[in-house]
N, C-alpha and C positions, 0 to 999 in steps of 0.2 A: 905576362903578357896575356891580354883579350884576345879568343877568338868568338866572336861570334853566331851561332847556327841557326839560321833562320831557317831551315826545312831539315829535314833528315836527307838528306841526299849529302850534306854538309858532311855528312859522319862519321863514313866511310875514309873519307882522305884525314880527316885529324887525325883520325886513330891509327892509321899507319902513320904519319907527320910525329904523334908523340912518341909512337912505336920506336919508327927511324933515330929519332931525338935522341933515344935513351941508350941507341947501341942495339937493340935488341930483333932476334928475330920471330916467325913466325914461330918456329919453331921452338926457340928461347923461351919462349912465354904459355905453348903449350906446353911444354916442359912443368911448367910452374903448376901450371893450374891443375894439371894431372887429366891431359883430353889430347887426343891427337891434332900432329899440327895443321891436318885436313878441314877437321873443325873450329881450330882458331880459322884459319883460311874464310871459314862459310860464316864466324862468326864481326870480320872483322868487313868481308865483302854484302853483309848485312846487319847488323849492325842493331836498325830499326824493328828487327823481326826474334830481338831476343830479350826478356826480362832487363826490367831495368837493375834490379841483382846482379847480372853474369854483367849490364853493363859495367854496375857502381865497382864489382870486383875489377874488373880487366883496368878500369879509370883509377884505381889504388895503385896495383901494381905500377904503371905507368909514373904515379904521384902525379896527379890529373885531377883538381879540385872542381866543381860544378858550385855558377851559381846564378841563380836567378836574377834577371830586374825586369820588373815590369816594363812596360813600350810604353812611351804617351800615344794617346790618339794623333793620328795626322788631321791636317787641317780639310783633308779630303772628306775620312772618315768621322768625323765631328762634325761633318754638315751635315748627312745622311742622316735621313728619317729613320730609327729605330730597328725599323720593319725591314726596310733595306738592309740593312747594318744586317741583321740576325738571318740572314740568306744569302748572307754573300760570306757567312763563317761555315767551317767544318762541321760535319756532327762527329762530337765526341764517341759517336759510337765505332766509326771507321778509324780513327788513331788508337786506340784501345785496341787493336786483334797481333796479338802476341802471337808468337810460335815458338818451338824448342830448337837446339840447334842441334842438327841429328849428321855426325859423321856419316861419309861413305859408305862406311863397313860398319859391316855387322856388330860389331862391338858396340857394347854399352856403355857408354860412360857416364860418370856420378855428378859430372858439372851439370 
């Protein structure tokens, strides 16, 4: 089945759904990753803040594949002049912000 992700806010719900579909708890995935349940809970709630490497690691554990499809321009965006389209796009630098998943404890984790 295909689940389109249009915004990063969709990611936490989809991750949680795939985890529950596999019958896994946050603690079970955290144990497999070698991290605390709290660290995994933070990741699952904020996957956009994680590195792509970590996201792919979790997706592989859940047997989830990612495929990218090129979106076809809608009639309204195709009719806009190029300058208007460029102004409405999000700057790539704002999407590139990533931060580490940090456990609420002082224990340093290697993932």
